C-alpha positions in Angstrom: 18.0 -36.1 43.0 21.3 -37.8 42.2 24.6 -35.3 42.2 26.8 -36.0 40.6 30.8 -34.0 40.3 32.9 -34.3 37.8 36.9 -35.1 38.6 39.9 -34.3 36.0 43.3 -35.2 36.8 46.7 -34.8 35.3 50.1 -32.4 35.9 50.1 -31.4 32.7 46.4 -29.8 33.1 47.0 -28.4 36.4 49.9 -26.2 34.5 48.4 -25.1 31.4 49.9 -27.8 28.9 46.7 -29.4 28.1 43.4 -27.5 28.1 40.7 -29.7 30.0 37.9 -30.5 27.3 36.5 -33.2 28.8 35.3 -31.8 32.5 32.7 -29.5 29.5 31.3 -33.0 27.6 31.0 -35.0 30.8 28.9 -32.7 32.6 27.0 -31.9 29.5 26.2 -36.1 29.1 25.4 -36.5 32.4 22.7 -33.4 32.7 21.6 -34.9 29.9 20.7 -38.0 31.7 19.0 -36.3 35.0 22.4 -36.5 37.4 22.8 -32.9 38.6 26.3 -31.8 37.9 27.5 -29.8 41.1 31.6 -29.4 40.5 33.9 -29.3 38.4 37.7 -30.4 39.9 41.0 -30.2 38.6 43.7 -31.9 40.6 47.7 -32.6 39.8 49.4 -36.3 39.4 50.5 -35.9 43.3 49.4 -38.1 45.5 48.1 -36.5 48.3 46.2 -33.8 46.2 44.9 -36.7 44.4 43.8 -38.5 47.6 42.1 -35.7 49.2 40.1 -34.7 46.0 38.7 -37.8 45.5 37.6 -38.3 48.9 35.8 -35.4 48.9 34.0 -36.0 45.9 32.5 -39.4 46.8 31.8 -37.8 50.0 29.6 -34.8 48.6 28.3 -36.7 45.6 26.4 -39.9 44.6 28.4 -40.0 41.5 32.1 -39.4 40.5 33.1 -39.3 36.6 37.2 -38.8 36.9 39.2 -38.7 33.7 43.1 -39.1 33.8 46.1 -40.9 35.5 45.5 -44.6 33.8 48.3 -45.2 31.9 51.3 -47.0 31.9 54.1 -45.1 33.6 54.5 -44.5 36.9 53.7 -41.1 37.5 50.1 -42.3 36.7 48.8 -42.7 39.6 44.9 -42.8 40.1 44.8 -46.5 40.1 47.2 -46.9 43.3 45.3 -43.8 45.0 41.9 -45.2 44.5 43.3 -48.8 46.1 44.9 -47.0 49.5 40.9 -45.1 49.5 39.2 -49.0 49.1 41.8 -50.6 52.0 43.9 -52.4 49.8 46.4 -53.2 47.1 46.0 -53.3 43.6 44.7 -56.5 42.0 46.0 -58.0 38.8 42.6 -58.5 36.2 44.2 -60.9 33.8 40.8 -60.3 31.2 42.3 -56.4 30.9 46.1 -57.6 30.4 44.7 -60.1 27.7 42.8 -57.5 26.2 45.3 -55.0 26.4 48.0 -57.1 24.9 45.5 -58.3 21.9 44.8 -54.8 21.1 48.6 -54.0 20.7 49.3 -57.3 18.7 46.8 -55.9 16.8 48.7 -53.4 15.4 51.7 -54.4 15.0 53.2 -52.8 18.4 55.2 -54.6 20.7 53.7 -55.4 24.5 56.1 -53.8 26.9 55.7 -55.3 30.1 54.7 -51.3 31.6 51.9 -51.7 30.0 51.1 -54.5 32.6 50.0 -51.9 35.0 47.1 -50.6 33.3 45.5 -54.4 34.3 45.7 -53.7 38.0 42.6 -52.9 39.1 41.7 -51.5 43.1 39.8 -54.0 45.1 36.6 -54.4 44.6 36.6 -52.4 41.3 35.2 -53.9 38.0 36.8 -53.3 35.2 35.4 -51.1 32.1 37.5 -52.4 29.2 38.4 -50.0 26.6 38.2 -50.7 22.8 40.2 -48.0 21.3 42.9 -47.9 23.5 45.3 -49.9 26.3 43.9 -48.2 29.2 41.2 -50.1 30.8 38.7 -48.0 33.3 37.1 -49.2 36.2 34.2 -48.6 38.8 34.2 -48.5 42.4 32.1 -47.5 45.2 33.7 -45.3 47.9 32.0 -43.6 50.4 28.7 -42.3 49.5 29.3 -42.3 45.5 30.0 -45.1 42.4 33.5 -43.6 41.5 34.1 -43.9 37.5 37.9 -43.5 36.7 38.0 -43.7 32.5 41.1 -42.5 30.7 42.5 -38.8 30.0 42.7 -39.4 26.1 39.2 -37.6 24.9 38.3 -40.4 22.2 39.1 -43.4 24.7 37.1 -41.9 27.0 33.9 -41.1 25.0 33.9 -44.2 23.7 33.9 -45.6 27.8 31.7 -43.4 28.5 29.0 -43.6 26.1 29.2 -47.8 26.3 30.1 -48.6 29.8 29.5 -45.6 31.9 26.4 -43.8 31.1 24.3 -47.0 30.8 25.6 -47.8 34.7 24.6 -44.7 35.9 21.0 -44.4 34.2 20.2 -48.2 35.9 21.0 -45.9 39.2 18.3 -45.3 41.6 17.1 -41.4 41.9 17.8 -40.3 38.7 14.9 -37.2 38.3 14.3 -36.5 34.2 15.9 -33.3 32.8 14.8 -31.1 30.1 16.2 -27.9 29.1 15.6 -25.0 26.0 18.3 -22.3 25.2 17.6 -18.8 23.9 19.8 -17.2 21.7 20.4 -13.6 22.0 22.8 -11.1 20.3 22.7 -7.3 20.6 22.7 -6.4 24.2 24.7 -6.5 27.0 24.2 -9.4 29.6 24.0 -6.4 32.7 21.0 -4.9 29.7 19.9 -8.4 29.0 19.8 -9.5 32.7 17.4 -6.7 33.9 15.3 -7.3 31.4 14.2 -10.9 32.6 15.6 -10.8 36.4 12.8 -11.5 38.2 13.1 -15.2 36.0 16.5 -15.4 37.8 16.4 -15.9 41.4 17.8 -18.4 43.2 15.9 -21.5 43.7 13.5 -20.8 41.1 12.2 -23.9 39.2 12.7 -24.3 36.3 16.1 -22.6 36.6 17.1 -19.7 34.2 20.7 -18.3 34.0 22.2 -16.2 31.0 26.0 -17.4 29.8 27.4 -14.8 27.5 30.2 -16.3 24.8 31.8 -13.7 22.3 28.9 -11.8 22.4 26.2 -14.4 22.3 23.9 -14.4 25.3 21.8 -17.9 25.9 19.2 -17.8 28.2 19.7 -21.5 29.3 15.9 -22.7 31.3 16.7 -26.1 32.9 13.1 -28.0 34.9 13.0 -31.7 36.3 10.3 -33.2 36.6 8.1 -36.5 36.7 9.0 -37.4 33.4 10.8 -36.0 30.6 7.8 -34.9 29.2 6.6 -32.6 31.8 10.3 -31.5 32.3 9.9 -30.2 28.7 6.4 -28.4 29.1 7.8 -26.7 32.1 10.7 -25.4 29.9 8.5 -24.4 27.4 6.1 -22.2 29.5 9.1 -20.4 30.8 10.5 -19.9 27.5 6.9 -18.7 26.2 6.9 -15.8 28.6 10.6 -14.7 27.8 10.1 -14.7 24.6 7.9 -11.6 24.1 10.9 -9.9 26.7 13.3 -10.4 24.2 12.3 -9.0 21.0 14.2 -8.7 17.9 17.0 -10.0 20.5 16.2 -13.1 20.0 17.5 -14.7 17.1 18.0 -18.3 17.9 16.7 -21.4 20.0 17.6 -24.9 20.4 20.4 -26.7 22.4 22.4 -28.0 19.0 25.1 -25.4 18.1 24.5 -22.4 15.8 26.6 -24.0 13.0 24.5 -27.3 13.4 21.3 -25.2 13.6 22.0 -22.9 10.6 23.1 -26.4 8.2 20.0 -28.6 9.3 18.1 -24.6 8.3 19.5 -25.1 4.8 19.3 -28.9 4.7 15.6 -28.2 5.2 15.3 -25.7 2.8 17.3 -27.3 0.4 19.9 -24.3 -0.2 23.3 -24.0 -0.8 26.1 -21.8 1.1 29.3 -20.4 -0.2 31.3 -17.9 2.2 33.6 -15.2 1.7 35.5 -13.9 4.2 38.6 -10.8 4.8 38.2 -10.0 8.5 36.7 -13.6 9.8 39.5 -15.3 8.0 38.1 -19.1 7.4 36.3 -18.9 11.4 32.6 -19.4 9.4 33.8 -22.5 7.1 36.0 -23.7 9.7 32.8 -23.7 12.3 30.6 -25.0 9.4 32.8 -28.0 8.3 33.7 -28.8 12.4 30.0 -30.3 11.7 29.9 -34.3 9.9 27.2 -33.8 6.5 28.2 -30.0 6.2 28.9 -30.8 2.7 25.5 -30.9 1.9 24.7 -27.3 2.2 28.1 -26.1 2.1 29.5 -25.2 -1.2 33.1 -23.7 -0.7 34.3 -20.7 0.2 37.2 -18.2 -0.1 39.3 -16.3 2.5 40.1 -12.8 0.8 41.8 -10.8 3.3 44.3 -9.0 0.6 42.6 -6.7 -1.3 44.7 -8.1 -4.4 42.8 -11.5 -3.9 39.4 -9.7 -3.4 39.9 -8.6 -6.8 41.5 -11.9 -8.4 39.7 -14.6 -7.1 35.5 -12.9 -6.1 36.5 -10.0 -9.0 35.9 -7.2 -6.4 36.6 -4.4 -9.2 38.9 -2.3 -8.3 37.5 1.2 -8.8 34.7 -0.2 -6.1 37.5 -0.4 -3.5 38.9 2.6 -4.6 35.5 4.7 -4.1 34.5 3.0 -0.5 36.7 1.2 1.2 37.6 -2.6 1.2 35.3 -2.2 4.5 32.2 -1.4 3.3 28.8 -2.5 2.2 29.5 -2.1 -1.3 32.4 -4.1 -0.9 30.8 -6.7 1.2 27.9 -7.5 -1.7 29.8 -7.6 -4.3 31.9 -10.1 -2.8 28.8 -12.0 -2.0 27.2 -11.6 -5.1 30.1 -12.4 -7.0 30.9 -15.7 -5.0 27.3 -16.9 -5.4 28.2 -16.9 -9.3 31.4 -18.4 -8.9 30.5 -21.5 -7.1 27.1 -21.9 -8.1 25.4 -21.8 -4.8 21.9 -20.8 -3.7 22.9 -17.8 -1.1 26.2 -16.1 -0.2 27.7 -14.4 2.8 30.8 -12.3 3.2 32.5 -10.4 6.3 35.0 -7.5 5.5 35.9 -5.6 8.5 38.2 -4.5 11.0 39.5 -6.7 13.7 42.0 -4.4 15.5 43.5 -3.7 17.3 45.3 -1.2 14.5 43.4 -0.3 11.5 40.8 1.6 12.6 39.6 5.7 11.8 37.3 7.9 12.6 34.7 7.2 10.5 35.7 3.1 10.3 36.9 2.8 14.2 37.9 -1.1 15.3 35.0 -3.5 15.2 33.0 -2.0 11.7 32.7 -4.8 10.4 30.8 -4.9 6.8 27.9 -7.8 5.9 26.2 -8.8 2.3 24.0 -11.7 2.3 22.7 -12.8 -1.6 20.4 -14.6 -2.9 18.1 -15.5 -5.8 15.8 -12.7 -4.1 18.6 -10.4 -4.4 21.5 -8.9 -2.1 21.2 -7.0 1.5 24.2 -5.9 3.5 24.2 -4.1 6.3 26.8 -2.8 9.0 27.7 -3.7 12.6 30.0 -1.8 14.7 31.4 -4.6 17.8 32.5 -3.4 20.3 36.4 -3.2 20.9 36.9 -5.9 23.2 39.9 -7.5 21.4 40.6 -9.2 18.2 39.0 -12.8 19.3 35.9 -10.7 20.8 35.3 -9.2 17.1 35.8 -11.8 15.0 33.4 -14.8 17.0 30.5 -11.9 17.0 30.8 -10.9 13.3 30.6 -15.2 13.0 27.4 -14.8 15.6 26.0 -12.2 13.5 26.1 -14.3 9.8 24.4 -16.6 12.1 21.9 -14.6 13.3 21.1 -13.3 9.1 21.2 -17.0 7.5 18.9 -18.5 10.7 16.1 -15.5 10.0 16.7 -15.8 6.1 13.5 -16.3 4.2 
């Protein structure tokens, strides 16, 4: 079994100026390869703190993947600290300097002498060329670990990881094939779900079973290792087969893809197009679909109809309907979906209208009341969900998950 750790470096991460998104991405890529990621560390550029963090990571893990601190300025200290740990001064790498100069010149930029710092490598390190930026990475052995340093800029890191770091790790001995299965659950609390499957979640079980929660969505994650990837996948499926009967109607999706991707894939296979009419979700449904490349094959368009005047004007919801039932009602949601389907010429249309809070609720329609509708060739279905008032963001996210459930269960 190969143990891995992820190290994110930079004062901007410690002080909250930037969000560390690299660590999540790196952990997913390493686990898919078969590396057991056991820890994330976020550390400042302070030399003493950085030195201790790198040394500790490399004492615990077989592979350490780090991002950040490879820029041209004096506060970028990763290479200097690693050189100290490797017991020697930095060494100039002419090939890296030539690549950095060529990258700048090809874009009509000046070549500051400070960029030369980026071509200095710790002793014993091999350069990792950067085809999309000026900061080469490097790989070097520190203690028991192979240490990979990459830029903190996600676009640069992604390319270097894909083209150089992952292939290097894959060639190392000790990787055990890994497989995962995800069961998506909507409805119960995390505690209620945990009680139902608690006998699968004890420490040391193979495959391992755990629950993660996000915006009201619960994901049961099954992770197995085996002599081959096929054997690991079979072990995951065996556990999933035992869990499904316990979940019943709570289970609404499976697969390790993100839910918008699953929705698009299902509609694409069925040859269906979609339009979205959003009030309380404010464009979240459309935004999350269009985050996925190729969404235009399915998504025709959408309308954010927040005000009643927009519901009337753009979606042609009758004023009498709004007056009789209120904007937050199944009748209005159904009219929004039906009219948008007709106006957009789509096969399906979904609509949301609700009270996301913190104000606006009443005894009959408290904060968290959201009405949904889905219109298609076979008619329109409308329903209401009372989402727990755990904050505006939670209610809106939970409403989006409800839409994914409806689209994934559409016949």
